[in-house]
N, C-alpha and C positions, 0 to 999 in steps of 0.2 A: 457537602464533600465533593459534589460533582459540579462541573461548570462547562460552559460552552465557549470555545474560541473559534473565530472565523478566519484566522490568518491562513491556516493550512488547507482551507477548502479549495477545491479545484477551481480554476478560472473557467468561466463559460466560453471564453475565446480560446479553444483548445486546438486550433488548426494552424497556428502561426500564419494568420491570413494577411499580414502586412505585405503589400505588393513588392516591397524592396527588401524584404527580410529573407536571408538565406539560413534556414534552420540547420541544414547539414553542416555548413561552415561553422556556425555558432557551436554546434555540438563538438566539433574538433577543437575549437578554441577553449571551450569549457573544460574538456578533458585535459588539455595541456595545462590550464590554470590549476585544476585540481591536483594534478600530478606534482606540479611545482610546490603547491601548498603542502601536500602530504610529505614531500621530501624535505621540507624546511621547518616542519613543526613536529612536536612530540606531545604525548599525553603525560602530564605531570601527575605525581602521586595524589594531589588534591583533586584530581578529576578535570582540571583545567587544561586547555591546549595552549602551549607556549612555543615561542620561536626557539629553534635549536641554536645554542651558543657554545655548548661545551661537549659536543659529540654525543648528545642524547640519541636514543634509538628513534628514528623517524617513524611517523605514522605509516608511511608507505610500506614499511616492513611488517606492519601488523594488520593492515586492512585486507579484505577480500573484495573481489570484483563481481558485480552482478551485471551481466550483459543484457540489455533490454532493447527491443526494436519497437519504435512507435512511429506511425506514419511513414514507414519504410526508412527511417533514420535510426542508426545504431547509437546507443548511449551506453555509458558506463557509470553505474552507481557504485560507489565505494562504501563499505560498511566495516565497522570494527565491533567485534563482540567482546564485551567485558564480562557478561554472564549470559549463558544460553537461555535460562528459564527452564521450568520443569514440567509444564503441563502440555499444552498444544500450541502449535504455530497457526496463525490465521492464514486464510486464503485472501485473495484480493477482494473477496465479496463480504468478508466478515466485519464485525465490530470489535474495537479494542478499547480497553481502559488504560490510559497512559498518563504519564507525566513527562514533560519535555521542555527543552529550551531551544529556541531557534536563533541562529546567528548567521551573519554575513561573514565572508572570509576575512574581513578586517576586524572581526571580533565584536562588531555591533550587534547587540541583542535586540531582536525585533519582536520576540514573543516569548514569554516565560510565565505561563499560568502557575499559580501556586497550589492548585488543587488537581485532583484526579479528573480526567475528562474522557467521556465515552465518545469515540469517533467511528463513523462508518467508513470503511476503507473504499467504498464506492464513491464517496463524496469528496475525497481529499486529493491532493496533488499525487501524481503517479509515483513520485519519489517515495512517498509514504506507503502507498498501496503495494508497491513492490518491496520496499525496504523492510517493512515489518514482517514479511513472510519469512525472514531469516532468523526470527527470534520466537521464543515461547513465553507463555504467561507464567505468573508465579502462583503461589499458594495463598488463598485467602485465610486469614486468621481472624475469627470472630471473638470478640471479648465479651465478658459477662454483661457489660452495659450496652451490648449490641453494636458498639463501634467496631471497626475492622481495619486491618492493615494487611500488608502483603509481604511474603518472604520468598526468596529465591526467584525473583522476577527476572525476565530477560532485560538486559541492559547493554547499551552501547551507543555508537555514533553512526549517523548517516551523512554521507557527503554527496550531495545531489546536484547534478548539472541543471542549468536553467531550463533546458528542454523538458525536464521531468518535474519542473516547478512552475514558474510563472512566465517563462520564455521572454519574449521581447515586450511583454505588456507590463510586467512588474505588478506590484500590489501594495497598497498602503505605504509602509516605509521600506518596502523591498524594491530596489531599482530594477529596471529592465535588464534582462540577460544576466541576472545575478545567480551564481551558484550558492547553495545554502548548506549549512551544517545544522544537524539536529542531534542533541544529546537526549536519548530516549530511555524510558523505563516502561516496559510492557508488563502490566500487572494481571490483566485478565483478557480472555478471548471469548466472544460470543459468536457461535456459528449462526449465520443469518439466513432467514427465509423471508425475503423482503415482501413477496407477494402472497405469503401464507398459503402456498399451493401444496405444501407437504414435501417439497423437494428443496433441499438446502441450495441457496443461491449459487454456491460455487460449483454445484453439479449440473447446472442448467446450460452448460457449454459442452462441446465435444471433448472427449478424453484427450488430454495433452494440450488443450487450449487454456490460456489464462485471460482471454478477452472477455471478462465478465461484464465490463461496463457497457459494451456496445454489441455483443453477439445477439442476433435477432433472427431466429429460425424462420419465422413467417414474414419477415420484411415488412412488418406493419408499423415500424417506427418505435416500437416499445421493446427494449431489450428483454431477453428471456427472464432475467431475474426480477423484473417488474410486471411480467405478463402472465396472467392466470391461465392462458391457453397458448402455450409456446408455439404450437404448430398450426394454429388457426383451423383446427378440424372440427370445431364446434363442441369438443369435449374438454372440460376443465382438466388441467394437468393433474390435479389431485385425484381425478377419477380414472386415470389411465394406468394405474397400478392394478391391472386386472386380476392378478393372482393374490392381491391383498397382503403381500409379504413385506411391504414397506420398502421394496427395492424397485424403483421405476426403470432400472436399466435391464432387467431380465424379462420385460414384457415386450415382445416383438411379434405382433399378430401375423404379419406377412412374411416374417423370416428374412428380411432384407438386411439385417444387422443394425438397423436403426431403431432404438427404443420407441415405443408408441408415442410417448409424450413429445418427441422431437420429429415425428413422422406423420405428415399430413395424410399419407395414403394408407396408414395402418388401420 
């Protein structure tokens, strides 16, 4: 029932390093292209996206905008909710069980796995790791034969600018600078603890930050969510819950407002 797809995994070249490439300019062009697309297409009753011909309600009237800053460049990710879901929404650090179809703006389908797929949102394109946070999982129904299905799952569409996808590099059948559309169903969410240090990965960044992929308290080249000693003080993160209540944020030995597991001087 589970499968692995590599199309939506993040590109290792994540810094738009081409010497002649203007990522900020491309972001503006992508947004203009997406707006035009959303103004000229609608969601049909069959779930397909069609070109407006008879005054149908444009997607632009239905989508919401998620403003994202990456490498000091502002991006707009557009998403449409067909169903919220009923359990919990993932953070950018969690794993999700999904079904999806990926398309280019010309309707070319580049990826459409037929099975449920677990994906870690730390390993996929930013358009996914941000976009899925707007949806919740569904309810798992286990049958007598131990097969299972899902009800009331989060469902919708993501319209992703190229800067939150594969930028000017492209990938496989995805051209450089291509904005992408994903029809998604979010069935289940798993709160991740990648380094098994007792602290959920999404909590290993300062309050208010969503920079899970790169935040590195001790600057040792290992982001906190993969580092068993986030502050490099010689004490494992799992041992810095000194009062043993399972909350690493109320342990502050030196009273400086920084919890022990993020404070080298505690």
